[in-house]
BARO-60223 format. One record per residue (C-alpha): residue number from 1; residue in one letter; x, y, z. Coordinates in steps of 0.25 Angstrom, whole numbers, plus 5000, padded with zeros to 4 digits. Layout:
N
<node><seq>NUM</seq><type>a</type><xx>X</xx><yy>Y</yy><zz>Z</zz></node>
...
***
This chain:
299
<node><seq>1</seq><type>m</type><xx>5000</xx><yy>5000</yy><zz>5000</zz></node>
<node><seq>2</seq><type>s</type><xx>5006</xx><yy>5013</yy><zz>4996</zz></node>
<node><seq>3</seq><type>k</type><xx>5008</xx><yy>5024</yy><zz>5006</zz></node>
<node><seq>4</seq><type>p</type><xx>5000</xx><yy>5037</yy><zz>5006</zz></node>
<node><seq>5</seq><type>n</type><xx>5007</xx><yy>5049</yy><zz>5001</zz></node>
<node><seq>6</seq><type>i</type><xx>5006</xx><yy>5062</yy><zz>5008</zz></node>
<node><seq>7</seq><type>h</type><xx>5010</xx><yy>5076</yy><zz>5002</zz></node>
<node><seq>8</seq><type>v</type><xx>5015</xx><yy>5086</yy><zz>5012</zz></node>
<node><seq>9</seq><type>a</type><xx>5019</xx><yy>5101</yy><zz>5011</zz></node>
<node><seq>10</seq><type>i</type><xx>5029</xx><yy>5105</yy><zz>5022</zz></node>
<node><seq>11</seq><type>a</type><xx>5033</xx><yy>5119</yy><zz>5026</zz></node>
<node><seq>12</seq><type>l</type><xx>5047</xx><yy>5123</yy><zz>5031</zz></node>
<node><seq>13</seq><type>l</type><xx>5045</xx><yy>5136</yy><zz>5038</zz></node>
<node><seq>14</seq><type>f</type><xx>5057</xx><yy>5144</yy><zz>5041</zz></node>
<node><seq>15</seq><type>h</type><xx>5060</xx><yy>5156</yy><zz>5050</zz></node>
<node><seq>16</seq><type>q</type><xx>5073</xx><yy>5160</yy><zz>5055</zz></node>
<node><seq>17</seq><type>n</type><xx>5081</xx><yy>5147</yy><zz>5053</zz></node>
<node><seq>18</seq><type>q</type><xx>5069</xx><yy>5140</yy><zz>5059</zz></node>
<node><seq>19</seq><type>v</type><xx>5059</xx><yy>5130</yy><zz>5054</zz></node>
<node><seq>20</seq><type>l</type><xx>5044</xx><yy>5128</yy><zz>5058</zz></node>
<node><seq>21</seq><type>v</type><xx>5041</xx><yy>5115</yy><zz>5064</zz></node>
<node><seq>22</seq><type>g</type><xx>5029</xx><yy>5108</yy><zz>5070</zz></node>
<node><seq>23</seq><type>w</type><xx>5025</xx><yy>5095</yy><zz>5077</zz></node>
<node><seq>24</seq><type>r</type><xx>5017</xx><yy>5083</yy><zz>5071</zz></node>
<node><seq>25</seq><type>e</type><xx>5006</xx><yy>5077</yy><zz>5080</zz></node>
<node><seq>26</seq><type>a</type><xx>5006</xx><yy>5063</yy><zz>5083</zz></node>
<node><seq>27</seq><type>k</type><xx>4994</xx><yy>5060</yy><zz>5075</zz></node>
<node><seq>28</seq><type>q</type><xx>5001</xx><yy>5065</yy><zz>5062</zz></node>
<node><seq>29</seq><type>h</type><xx>5009</xx><yy>5057</yy><zz>5052</zz></node>
<node><seq>30</seq><type>q</type><xx>5023</xx><yy>5057</yy><zz>5058</zz></node>
<node><seq>31</seq><type>g</type><xx>5018</xx><yy>5063</yy><zz>5071</zz></node>
<node><seq>32</seq><type>n</type><xx>5025</xx><yy>5068</yy><zz>5083</zz></node>
<node><seq>33</seq><type>k</type><xx>5036</xx><yy>5074</yy><zz>5074</zz></node>
<node><seq>34</seq><type>y</type><xx>5040</xx><yy>5088</yy><zz>5070</zz></node>
<node><seq>35</seq><type>e</type><xx>5035</xx><yy>5093</yy><zz>5057</zz></node>
<node><seq>36</seq><type>f</type><xx>5036</xx><yy>5105</yy><zz>5047</zz></node>
<node><seq>37</seq><type>p</type><xx>5022</xx><yy>5112</yy><zz>5044</zz></node>
<node><seq>38</seq><type>g</type><xx>5015</xx><yy>5107</yy><zz>5032</zz></node>
<node><seq>39</seq><type>g</type><xx>5004</xx><yy>5097</yy><zz>5028</zz></node>
<node><seq>40</seq><type>k</type><xx>4998</xx><yy>5088</yy><zz>5017</zz></node>
<node><seq>41</seq><type>v</type><xx>4997</xx><yy>5094</yy><zz>5003</zz></node>
<node><seq>42</seq><type>e</type><xx>4982</xx><yy>5094</yy><zz>4999</zz></node>
<node><seq>43</seq><type>a</type><xx>4977</xx><yy>5089</yy><zz>4985</zz></node>
<node><seq>44</seq><type>n</type><xx>4974</xx><yy>5103</yy><zz>4980</zz></node>
<node><seq>45</seq><type>e</type><xx>4987</xx><yy>5110</yy><zz>4984</zz></node>
<node><seq>46</seq><type>t</type><xx>5002</xx><yy>5110</yy><zz>4981</zz></node>
<node><seq>47</seq><type>p</type><xx>5012</xx><yy>5107</yy><zz>4991</zz></node>
<node><seq>48</seq><type>v</type><xx>5016</xx><yy>5122</yy><zz>4993</zz></node>
<node><seq>49</seq><type>q</type><xx>5001</xx><yy>5126</yy><zz>4994</zz></node>
<node><seq>50</seq><type>a</type><xx>5000</xx><yy>5115</yy><zz>5005</zz></node>
<node><seq>51</seq><type>c</type><xx>5012</xx><yy>5120</yy><zz>5012</zz></node>
<node><seq>52</seq><type>r</type><xx>5007</xx><yy>5134</yy><zz>5013</zz></node>
<node><seq>53</seq><type>r</type><xx>4993</xx><yy>5129</yy><zz>5017</zz></node>
<node><seq>54</seq><type>e</type><xx>4998</xx><yy>5120</yy><zz>5028</zz></node>
<node><seq>55</seq><type>i</type><xx>5007</xx><yy>5132</yy><zz>5034</zz></node>
<node><seq>56</seq><type>q</type><xx>4995</xx><yy>5141</yy><zz>5034</zz></node>
<node><seq>57</seq><type>e</type><xx>4987</xx><yy>5130</yy><zz>5042</zz></node>
<node><seq>58</seq><type>e</type><xx>4998</xx><yy>5124</yy><zz>5051</zz></node>
<node><seq>59</seq><type>v</type><xx>5007</xx><yy>5135</yy><zz>5054</zz></node>
<node><seq>60</seq><type>g</type><xx>4998</xx><yy>5147</yy><zz>5052</zz></node>
<node><seq>61</seq><type>i</type><xx>5006</xx><yy>5156</yy><zz>5042</zz></node>
<node><seq>62</seq><type>d</type><xx>5005</xx><yy>5158</yy><zz>5027</zz></node>
<node><seq>63</seq><type>i</type><xx>5018</xx><yy>5157</yy><zz>5018</zz></node>
<node><seq>64</seq><type>e</type><xx>5017</xx><yy>5159</yy><zz>5003</zz></node>
<node><seq>65</seq><type>l</type><xx>5032</xx><yy>5158</yy><zz>4999</zz></node>
<node><seq>66</seq><type>w</type><xx>5036</xx><yy>5143</yy><zz>5000</zz></node>
<node><seq>67</seq><type>h</type><xx>5048</xx><yy>5136</yy><zz>4995</zz></node>
<node><seq>68</seq><type>p</type><xx>5049</xx><yy>5122</yy><zz>4991</zz></node>
<node><seq>69</seq><type>f</type><xx>5059</xx><yy>5115</yy><zz>5000</zz></node>
<node><seq>70</seq><type>d</type><xx>5059</xx><yy>5100</yy><zz>4997</zz></node>
<node><seq>71</seq><type>f</type><xx>5050</xx><yy>5088</yy><zz>4994</zz></node>
<node><seq>72</seq><type>i</type><xx>5051</xx><yy>5075</yy><zz>5002</zz></node>
<node><seq>73</seq><type>r</type><xx>5045</xx><yy>5062</yy><zz>5000</zz></node>
<node><seq>74</seq><type>h</type><xx>5046</xx><yy>5053</yy><zz>5012</zz></node>
<node><seq>75</seq><type>e</type><xx>5040</xx><yy>5039</yy><zz>5014</zz></node>
<node><seq>76</seq><type>y</type><xx>5035</xx><yy>5035</yy><zz>5028</zz></node>
<node><seq>77</seq><type>e</type><xx>5030</xx><yy>5021</yy><zz>5032</zz></node>
<node><seq>78</seq><type>d</type><xx>5016</xx><yy>5026</yy><zz>5030</zz></node>
<node><seq>79</seq><type>v</type><xx>5016</xx><yy>5037</yy><zz>5020</zz></node>
<node><seq>80</seq><type>i</type><xx>5024</xx><yy>5045</yy><zz>5010</zz></node>
<node><seq>81</seq><type>v</type><xx>5025</xx><yy>5060</yy><zz>5012</zz></node>
<node><seq>82</seq><type>h</type><xx>5028</xx><yy>5070</yy><zz>5001</zz></node>
<node><seq>83</seq><type>l</type><xx>5034</xx><yy>5082</yy><zz>5008</zz></node>
<node><seq>84</seq><type>y</type><xx>5034</xx><yy>5096</yy><zz>5000</zz></node>
<node><seq>85</seq><type>l</type><xx>5043</xx><yy>5105</yy><zz>5008</zz></node>
<node><seq>86</seq><type>f</type><xx>5042</xx><yy>5120</yy><zz>5007</zz></node>
<node><seq>87</seq><type>h</type><xx>5049</xx><yy>5131</yy><zz>5015</zz></node>
<node><seq>88</seq><type>a</type><xx>5045</xx><yy>5146</yy><zz>5019</zz></node>
<node><seq>89</seq><type>s</type><xx>5050</xx><yy>5157</yy><zz>5028</zz></node>
<node><seq>90</seq><type>v</type><xx>5041</xx><yy>5162</yy><zz>5040</zz></node>
<node><seq>91</seq><type>s</type><xx>5042</xx><yy>5176</yy><zz>5043</zz></node>
<node><seq>92</seq><type>k</type><xx>5043</xx><yy>5183</yy><zz>5056</zz></node>
<node><seq>93</seq><type>d</type><xx>5029</xx><yy>5188</yy><zz>5055</zz></node>
<node><seq>94</seq><type>q</type><xx>5023</xx><yy>5174</yy><zz>5053</zz></node>
<node><seq>95</seq><type>l</type><xx>5029</xx><yy>5168</yy><zz>5065</zz></node>
<node><seq>96</seq><type>a</type><xx>5017</xx><yy>5172</yy><zz>5074</zz></node>
<node><seq>97</seq><type>q</type><xx>5007</xx><yy>5166</yy><zz>5065</zz></node>
<node><seq>98</seq><type>i</type><xx>5013</xx><yy>5152</yy><zz>5066</zz></node>
<node><seq>99</seq><type>q</type><xx>5004</xx><yy>5142</yy><zz>5073</zz></node>
<node><seq>100</seq><type>q</type><xx>5008</xx><yy>5133</yy><zz>5085</zz></node>
<node><seq>101</seq><type>p</type><xx>5015</xx><yy>5123</yy><zz>5086</zz></node>
<node><seq>102</seq><type>w</type><xx>5025</xx><yy>5126</yy><zz>5075</zz></node>
<node><seq>103</seq><type>n</type><xx>5038</xx><yy>5129</yy><zz>5080</zz></node>
<node><seq>104</seq><type>w</type><xx>5052</xx><yy>5134</yy><zz>5074</zz></node>
<node><seq>105</seq><type>y</type><xx>5064</xx><yy>5126</yy><zz>5074</zz></node>
<node><seq>106</seq><type>s</type><xx>5078</xx><yy>5128</yy><zz>5070</zz></node>
<node><seq>107</seq><type>r</type><xx>5083</xx><yy>5120</yy><zz>5058</zz></node>
<node><seq>108</seq><type>q</type><xx>5093</xx><yy>5113</yy><zz>5068</zz></node>
<node><seq>109</seq><type>q</type><xx>5082</xx><yy>5110</yy><zz>5078</zz></node>
<node><seq>110</seq><type>l</type><xx>5074</xx><yy>5103</yy><zz>5067</zz></node>
<node><seq>111</seq><type>q</type><xx>5084</xx><yy>5092</yy><zz>5066</zz></node>
<node><seq>112</seq><type>a</type><xx>5081</xx><yy>5087</yy><zz>5080</zz></node>
<node><seq>113</seq><type>l</type><xx>5066</xx><yy>5087</yy><zz>5078</zz></node>
<node><seq>114</seq><type>n</type><xx>5058</xx><yy>5074</yy><zz>5074</zz></node>
<node><seq>115</seq><type>f</type><xx>5052</xx><yy>5076</yy><zz>5061</zz></node>
<node><seq>116</seq><type>p</type><xx>5046</xx><yy>5066</yy><zz>5051</zz></node>
<node><seq>117</seq><type>k</type><xx>5056</xx><yy>5058</yy><zz>5043</zz></node>
<node><seq>118</seq><type>a</type><xx>5052</xx><yy>5065</yy><zz>5030</zz></node>
<node><seq>119</seq><type>n</type><xx>5057</xx><yy>5078</yy><zz>5036</zz></node>
<node><seq>120</seq><type>d</type><xx>5072</xx><yy>5074</yy><zz>5037</zz></node>
<node><seq>121</seq><type>v</type><xx>5075</xx><yy>5080</yy><zz>5024</zz></node>
<node><seq>122</seq><type>i</type><xx>5069</xx><yy>5093</yy><zz>5027</zz></node>
<node><seq>123</seq><type>l</type><xx>5076</xx><yy>5094</yy><zz>5040</zz></node>
<node><seq>124</seq><type>e</type><xx>5089</xx><yy>5091</yy><zz>5033</zz></node>
<node><seq>125</seq><type>k</type><xx>5087</xx><yy>5102</yy><zz>5023</zz></node>
<node><seq>126</seq><type>l</type><xx>5082</xx><yy>5112</yy><zz>5034</zz></node>
<node><seq>127</seq><type>l</type><xx>5095</xx><yy>5111</yy><zz>5042</zz></node>
<node><seq>128</seq><type>w</type><xx>5107</xx><yy>5120</yy><zz>5037</zz></node>
<node><seq>129</seq><type>p</type><xx>5121</xx><yy>5119</yy><zz>5043</zz></node>
<node><seq>130</seq><type>e</type><xx>5125</xx><yy>5131</yy><zz>5051</zz></node>
<node><seq>131</seq><type>m</type><xx>5138</xx><yy>5132</yy><zz>5042</zz></node>
<node><seq>132</seq><type>i</type><xx>5139</xx><yy>5132</yy><zz>5027</zz></node>
<node><seq>133</seq><type>k</type><xx>5153</xx><yy>5131</yy><zz>5021</zz></node>
<node><seq>134</seq><type>i</type><xx>5155</xx><yy>5139</yy><zz>5008</zz></node>
<node><seq>135</seq><type>s</type><xx>5166</xx><yy>5134</yy><zz>4999</zz></node>
<node><seq>136</seq><type>s</type><xx>5170</xx><yy>5131</yy><zz>4984</zz></node>
<node><seq>137</seq><type>d</type><xx>5178</xx><yy>5118</yy><zz>4989</zz></node>
<node><seq>138</seq><type>l</type><xx>5170</xx><yy>5105</yy><zz>4989</zz></node>
<node><seq>139</seq><type>s</type><xx>5180</xx><yy>5099</yy><zz>4998</zz></node>
<node><seq>140</seq><type>d</type><xx>5173</xx><yy>5107</yy><zz>5009</zz></node>
<node><seq>141</seq><type>l</type><xx>5162</xx><yy>5097</yy><zz>5008</zz></node>
<node><seq>142</seq><type>e</type><xx>5171</xx><yy>5087</yy><zz>5015</zz></node>
<node><seq>143</seq><type>k</type><xx>5173</xx><yy>5094</yy><zz>5028</zz></node>
<node><seq>144</seq><type>p</type><xx>5159</xx><yy>5101</yy><zz>5031</zz></node>
<node><seq>145</seq><type>e</type><xx>5153</xx><yy>5100</yy><zz>5045</zz></node>
<node><seq>146</seq><type>d</type><xx>5142</xx><yy>5090</yy><zz>5046</zz></node>
<node><seq>147</seq><type>n</type><xx>5131</xx><yy>5099</yy><zz>5041</zz></node>
<node><seq>148</seq><type>q</type><xx>5138</xx><yy>5110</yy><zz>5034</zz></node>
<node><seq>149</seq><type>l</type><xx>5135</xx><yy>5113</yy><zz>5020</zz></node>
<node><seq>150</seq><type>l</type><xx>5145</xx><yy>5118</yy><zz>5009</zz></node>
<node><seq>151</seq><type>y</type><xx>5141</xx><yy>5129</yy><zz>4999</zz></node>
<node><seq>152</seq><type>w</type><xx>5150</xx><yy>5126</yy><zz>4987</zz></node>
<node><seq>153</seq><type>r</type><xx>5152</xx><yy>5140</yy><zz>4981</zz></node>
<node><seq>154</seq><type>v</type><xx>5157</xx><yy>5138</yy><zz>4967</zz></node>
<node><seq>155</seq><type>d</type><xx>5153</xx><yy>5143</yy><zz>4953</zz></node>
<node><seq>156</seq><type>a</type><xx>5142</xx><yy>5136</yy><zz>4947</zz></node>
<node><seq>157</seq><type>t</type><xx>5149</xx><yy>5128</yy><zz>4936</zz></node>
<node><seq>158</seq><type>a</type><xx>5149</xx><yy>5114</yy><zz>4930</zz></node>
<node><seq>159</seq><type>e</type><xx>5163</xx><yy>5112</yy><zz>4934</zz></node>
<node><seq>160</seq><type>q</type><xx>5159</xx><yy>5115</yy><zz>4949</zz></node>
<node><seq>161</seq><type>a</type><xx>5147</xx><yy>5106</yy><zz>4947</zz></node>
<node><seq>162</seq><type>t</type><xx>5155</xx><yy>5094</yy><zz>4944</zz></node>
<node><seq>163</seq><type>k</type><xx>5163</xx><yy>5095</yy><zz>4957</zz></node>
<node><seq>164</seq><type>l</type><xx>5151</xx><yy>5090</yy><zz>4964</zz></node>
<node><seq>165</seq><type>i</type><xx>5150</xx><yy>5077</yy><zz>4957</zz></node>
<node><seq>166</seq><type>d</type><xx>5158</xx><yy>5069</yy><zz>4967</zz></node>
<node><seq>167</seq><type>l</type><xx>5151</xx><yy>5074</yy><zz>4979</zz></node>
<node><seq>168</seq><type>s</type><xx>5143</xx><yy>5065</yy><zz>4988</zz></node>
<node><seq>169</seq><type>a</type><xx>5128</xx><yy>5067</yy><zz>4991</zz></node>
<node><seq>170</seq><type>e</type><xx>5132</xx><yy>5071</yy><zz>5005</zz></node>
<node><seq>171</seq><type>q</type><xx>5142</xx><yy>5082</yy><zz>5000</zz></node>
<node><seq>172</seq><type>l</type><xx>5132</xx><yy>5087</yy><zz>4990</zz></node>
<node><seq>173</seq><type>s</type><xx>5122</xx><yy>5089</yy><zz>5001</zz></node>
<node><seq>174</seq><type>k</type><xx>5131</xx><yy>5098</yy><zz>5008</zz></node>
<node><seq>175</seq><type>l</type><xx>5134</xx><yy>5107</yy><zz>4997</zz></node>
<node><seq>176</seq><type>i</type><xx>5127</xx><yy>5120</yy><zz>4994</zz></node>
<node><seq>177</seq><type>i</type><xx>5129</xx><yy>5124</yy><zz>4979</zz></node>
<node><seq>178</seq><type>n</type><xx>5124</xx><yy>5136</yy><zz>4971</zz></node>
<node><seq>179</seq><type>h</type><xx>5111</xx><yy>5134</yy><zz>4963</zz></node>
<node><seq>180</seq><type>e</type><xx>5119</xx><yy>5137</yy><zz>4950</zz></node>
<node><seq>181</seq><type>l</type><xx>5129</xx><yy>5126</yy><zz>4952</zz></node>
<node><seq>182</seq><type>y</type><xx>5117</xx><yy>5116</yy><zz>4957</zz></node>
<node><seq>183</seq><type>v</type><xx>5111</xx><yy>5117</yy><zz>4943</zz></node>
<node><seq>184</seq><type>l</type><xx>5124</xx><yy>5112</yy><zz>4936</zz></node>
<node><seq>185</seq><type>l</type><xx>5124</xx><yy>5099</yy><zz>4944</zz></node>
<node><seq>186</seq><type>d</type><xx>5118</xx><yy>5086</yy><zz>4939</zz></node>
<node><seq>187</seq><type>e</type><xx>5106</xx><yy>5081</yy><zz>4946</zz></node>
<node><seq>188</seq><type>k</type><xx>5113</xx><yy>5071</yy><zz>4955</zz></node>
<node><seq>189</seq><type>l</type><xx>5121</xx><yy>5082</yy><zz>4961</zz></node>
<node><seq>190</seq><type>q</type><xx>5109</xx><yy>5092</yy><zz>4962</zz></node>
<node><seq>191</seq><type>q</type><xx>5102</xx><yy>5081</yy><zz>4971</zz></node>
<node><seq>192</seq><type>g</type><xx>5114</xx><yy>5081</yy><zz>4980</zz></node>
<node><seq>193</seq><type>i</type><xx>5114</xx><yy>5096</yy><zz>4982</zz></node>
<node><seq>194</seq><type>q</type><xx>5105</xx><yy>5101</yy><zz>4993</zz></node>
<node><seq>195</seq><type>t</type><xx>5108</xx><yy>5116</yy><zz>4995</zz></node>
<node><seq>196</seq><type>l</type><xx>5108</xx><yy>5126</yy><zz>4984</zz></node>
<node><seq>197</seq><type>h</type><xx>5114</xx><yy>5141</yy><zz>4985</zz></node>
<node><seq>198</seq><type>f</type><xx>5110</xx><yy>5154</yy><zz>4978</zz></node>
<node><seq>199</seq><type>k</type><xx>5119</xx><yy>5166</yy><zz>4977</zz></node>
<node><seq>200</seq><type>q</type><xx>5111</xx><yy>5179</yy><zz>4980</zz></node>
<node><seq>201</seq><type>s</type><xx>5111</xx><yy>5183</yy><zz>4965</zz></node>
<node><seq>202</seq><type>q</type><xx>5104</xx><yy>5170</yy><zz>4962</zz></node>
<node><seq>203</seq><type>l</type><xx>5092</xx><yy>5172</yy><zz>4972</zz></node>
<node><seq>204</seq><type>e</type><xx>5085</xx><yy>5182</yy><zz>4962</zz></node>
<node><seq>205</seq><type>q</type><xx>5085</xx><yy>5171</yy><zz>4951</zz></node>
<node><seq>206</seq><type>f</type><xx>5080</xx><yy>5160</yy><zz>4960</zz></node>
<node><seq>207</seq><type>q</type><xx>5065</xx><yy>5157</yy><zz>4962</zz></node>
<node><seq>208</seq><type>s</type><xx>5059</xx><yy>5149</yy><zz>4973</zz></node>
<node><seq>209</seq><type>t</type><xx>5053</xx><yy>5140</yy><zz>4962</zz></node>
<node><seq>210</seq><type>d</type><xx>5067</xx><yy>5137</yy><zz>4957</zz></node>
<node><seq>211</seq><type>r</type><xx>5070</xx><yy>5129</yy><zz>4970</zz></node>
<node><seq>212</seq><type>i</type><xx>5075</xx><yy>5115</yy><zz>4969</zz></node>
<node><seq>213</seq><type>l</type><xx>5067</xx><yy>5107</yy><zz>4978</zz></node>
<node><seq>214</seq><type>g</type><xx>5075</xx><yy>5100</yy><zz>4990</zz></node>
<node><seq>215</seq><type>k</type><xx>5087</xx><yy>5110</yy><zz>4989</zz></node>
<node><seq>216</seq><type>r</type><xx>5091</xx><yy>5120</yy><zz>4999</zz></node>
<node><seq>217</seq><type>y</type><xx>5094</xx><yy>5134</yy><zz>4995</zz></node>
<node><seq>218</seq><type>i</type><xx>5104</xx><yy>5144</yy><zz>5001</zz></node>
<node><seq>219</seq><type>a</type><xx>5106</xx><yy>5158</yy><zz>4996</zz></node>
<node><seq>220</seq><type>a</type><xx>5118</xx><yy>5168</yy><zz>4997</zz></node>
<node><seq>221</seq><type>c</type><xx>5112</xx><yy>5181</yy><zz>5002</zz></node>
<node><seq>222</seq><type>h</type><xx>5118</xx><yy>5195</yy><zz>5005</zz></node>
<node><seq>223</seq><type>d</type><xx>5107</xx><yy>5203</yy><zz>5010</zz></node>
<node><seq>224</seq><type>l</type><xx>5092</xx><yy>5202</yy><zz>5015</zz></node>
<node><seq>225</seq><type>i</type><xx>5086</xx><yy>5203</yy><zz>5001</zz></node>
<node><seq>226</seq><type>s</type><xx>5093</xx><yy>5191</yy><zz>4996</zz></node>
<node><seq>227</seq><type>a</type><xx>5091</xx><yy>5183</yy><zz>5009</zz></node>
<node><seq>228</seq><type>q</type><xx>5076</xx><yy>5186</yy><zz>5008</zz></node>
<node><seq>229</seq><type>k</type><xx>5076</xx><yy>5182</yy><zz>4993</zz></node>
<node><seq>230</seq><type>a</type><xx>5083</xx><yy>5169</yy><zz>4996</zz></node>
<node><seq>231</seq><type>e</type><xx>5073</xx><yy>5166</yy><zz>5007</zz></node>
<node><seq>232</seq><type>q</type><xx>5061</xx><yy>5170</yy><zz>4997</zz></node>
<node><seq>233</seq><type>i</type><xx>5066</xx><yy>5160</yy><zz>4986</zz></node>
<node><seq>234</seq><type>g</type><xx>5067</xx><yy>5148</yy><zz>4996</zz></node>
<node><seq>235</seq><type>c</type><xx>5082</xx><yy>5148</yy><zz>5000</zz></node>
<node><seq>236</seq><type>e</type><xx>5083</xx><yy>5140</yy><zz>5013</zz></node>
<node><seq>237</seq><type>a</type><xx>5095</xx><yy>5148</yy><zz>5018</zz></node>
<node><seq>238</seq><type>i</type><xx>5105</xx><yy>5159</yy><zz>5014</zz></node>
<node><seq>239</seq><type>f</type><xx>5120</xx><yy>5163</yy><zz>5015</zz></node>
<node><seq>240</seq><type>l</type><xx>5120</xx><yy>5178</yy><zz>5020</zz></node>
<node><seq>241</seq><type>s</type><xx>5133</xx><yy>5185</yy><zz>5017</zz></node>
<node><seq>242</seq><type>p</type><xx>5142</xx><yy>5191</yy><zz>5019</zz></node>
<node><seq>243</seq><type>v</type><xx>5140</xx><yy>5192</yy><zz>5034</zz></node>
<node><seq>244</seq><type>l</type><xx>5155</xx><yy>5196</yy><zz>5037</zz></node>
<node><seq>245</seq><type>p</type><xx>5166</xx><yy>5202</yy><zz>5029</zz></node>
<node><seq>246</seq><type>t</type><xx>5173</xx><yy>5191</yy><zz>5020</zz></node>
<node><seq>247</seq><type>a</type><xx>5186</xx><yy>5190</yy><zz>5013</zz></node>
<node><seq>248</seq><type>t</type><xx>5180</xx><yy>5186</yy><zz>5000</zz></node>
<node><seq>249</seq><type>h</type><xx>5170</xx><yy>5197</yy><zz>4999</zz></node>
<node><seq>250</seq><type>s</type><xx>5177</xx><yy>5208</yy><zz>5006</zz></node>
<node><seq>251</seq><type>d</type><xx>5170</xx><yy>5219</yy><zz>4998</zz></node>
<node><seq>252</seq><type>v</type><xx>5156</xx><yy>5214</yy><zz>5002</zz></node>
<node><seq>253</seq><type>k</type><xx>5149</xx><yy>5220</yy><zz>5014</zz></node>
<node><seq>254</seq><type>s</type><xx>5146</xx><yy>5210</yy><zz>5025</zz></node>
<node><seq>255</seq><type>l</type><xx>5132</xx><yy>5209</yy><zz>5031</zz></node>
<node><seq>256</seq><type>g</type><xx>5137</xx><yy>5208</yy><zz>5046</zz></node>
<node><seq>257</seq><type>w</type><xx>5129</xx><yy>5200</yy><zz>5056</zz></node>
<node><seq>258</seq><type>d</type><xx>5118</xx><yy>5211</yy><zz>5059</zz></node>
<node><seq>259</seq><type>t</type><xx>5114</xx><yy>5211</yy><zz>5044</zz></node>
<node><seq>260</seq><type>f</type><xx>5115</xx><yy>5196</yy><zz>5043</zz></node>
<node><seq>261</seq><type>e</type><xx>5106</xx><yy>5194</yy><zz>5055</zz></node>
<node><seq>262</seq><type>q</type><xx>5096</xx><yy>5205</yy><zz>5049</zz></node>
<node><seq>263</seq><type>i</type><xx>5095</xx><yy>5197</yy><zz>5036</zz></node>
<node><seq>264</seq><type>a</type><xx>5095</xx><yy>5183</yy><zz>5042</zz></node>
<node><seq>265</seq><type>t</type><xx>5083</xx><yy>5186</yy><zz>5051</zz></node>
<node><seq>266</seq><type>q</type><xx>5075</xx><yy>5191</yy><zz>5039</zz></node>
<node><seq>267</seq><type>i</type><xx>5075</xx><yy>5177</yy><zz>5032</zz></node>
<node><seq>268</seq><type>q</type><xx>5070</xx><yy>5164</yy><zz>5037</zz></node>
<node><seq>269</seq><type>i</type><xx>5080</xx><yy>5155</yy><zz>5031</zz></node>
<node><seq>270</seq><type>p</type><xx>5094</xx><yy>5152</yy><zz>5036</zz></node>
<node><seq>271</seq><type>a</type><xx>5105</xx><yy>5162</yy><zz>5034</zz></node>
<node><seq>272</seq><type>f</type><xx>5120</xx><yy>5158</yy><zz>5034</zz></node>
<node><seq>273</seq><type>a</type><xx>5130</xx><yy>5169</yy><zz>5037</zz></node>
<node><seq>274</seq><type>l</type><xx>5141</xx><yy>5170</yy><zz>5026</zz></node>
<node><seq>275</seq><type>g</type><xx>5153</xx><yy>5179</yy><zz>5024</zz></node>
<node><seq>276</seq><type>g</type><xx>5165</xx><yy>5179</yy><zz>5034</zz></node>
<node><seq>277</seq><type>i</type><xx>5158</xx><yy>5169</yy><zz>5043</zz></node>
<node><seq>278</seq><type>k</type><xx>5166</xx><yy>5159</yy><zz>5051</zz></node>
<node><seq>279</seq><type>k</type><xx>5161</xx><yy>5147</yy><zz>5059</zz></node>
<node><seq>280</seq><type>q</type><xx>5162</xx><yy>5155</yy><zz>5072</zz></node>
<node><seq>281</seq><type>d</type><xx>5152</xx><yy>5165</yy><zz>5066</zz></node>
<node><seq>282</seq><type>l</type><xx>5141</xx><yy>5154</yy><zz>5067</zz></node>
<node><seq>283</seq><type>k</type><xx>5135</xx><yy>5159</yy><zz>5080</zz></node>
<node><seq>284</seq><type>q</type><xx>5136</xx><yy>5173</yy><zz>5076</zz></node>
<node><seq>285</seq><type>a</type><xx>5129</xx><yy>5170</yy><zz>5063</zz></node>
<node><seq>286</seq><type>q</type><xx>5117</xx><yy>5162</yy><zz>5070</zz></node>
<node><seq>287</seq><type>s</type><xx>5115</xx><yy>5174</yy><zz>5080</zz></node>
<node><seq>288</seq><type>c</type><xx>5112</xx><yy>5182</yy><zz>5068</zz></node>
<node><seq>289</seq><type>n</type><xx>5102</xx><yy>5173</yy><zz>5063</zz></node>
<node><seq>290</seq><type>a</type><xx>5111</xx><yy>5165</yy><zz>5054</zz></node>
<node><seq>291</seq><type>y</type><xx>5108</xx><yy>5150</yy><zz>5052</zz></node>
<node><seq>292</seq><type>g</type><xx>5123</xx><yy>5148</yy><zz>5050</zz></node>
<node><seq>293</seq><type>i</type><xx>5135</xx><yy>5152</yy><zz>5043</zz></node>
<node><seq>294</seq><type>a</type><xx>5142</xx><yy>5150</yy><zz>5030</zz></node>
<node><seq>295</seq><type>g</type><xx>5156</xx><yy>5153</yy><zz>5025</zz></node>
<node><seq>296</seq><type>i</type><xx>5168</xx><yy>5149</yy><zz>5016</zz></node>
<node><seq>297</seq><type>r</type><xx>5180</xx><yy>5150</yy><zz>5025</zz></node>
<node><seq>298</seq><type>g</type><xx>5174</xx><yy>5151</yy><zz>5039</zz></node>
<node><seq>299</seq><type>v</type><xx>5164</xx><yy>5140</yy><zz>5039</zz></node>
***
């Protein structure tokens, strides 16, 4: 006897490096576990329409701008679930409208909560490392810390693309590459890459509908306008720079920690402090609302 198929729209709601989470009652399927808000897709609606409706009904807020995050098919012993994942930002003005018993958790806290098994992939993609290494040398992949990512900052050429051929699936998953380089890769390599990068100059050309489902996006930003644009088109994080003076861009005016904090507090996605940053600056950065830090020499 075939198992029933259930189609569910799931919402990942972001506010200041936190994600909204609730609790499933014991009588529900996969009950007595934590859950992200969402619900079944009705016969007369699309997954994104179901997502918006469920958030209006369950959480109490209306959000129009949703970004596709991923699609997951998971087979339990009794049912097959098809999860359509979307993410959106929650503004400060909407916080008071959120109904009980929904609560905010940091991305690190999510890893310790008991979610249904189908959510494992979601939890993995929501967790960013606190430090991101930037380098043009792929040998740096051999010595990252356990959860560290490497942004491979090179020109988008066919020659550079061939250098990825011999990397393992695990190494590819730890790489961040620019979107222009990604489109030059063959399908197998593209499947291994999990995180894509945009330069600030690329943000204007990119539309939310151009997103590749299942990939994470991080953008380079240098001011509030570009940071808000990155969030608006569905990027999950940004590099915000230069925070401090750098030897490579000595002619560029640095933001300073005060301006960094002003920008980081006006977006709801993780901001990584970049530019003149060293490992010992992590606490300073996080005190200014950074999720983490990124760097070439100091990280």
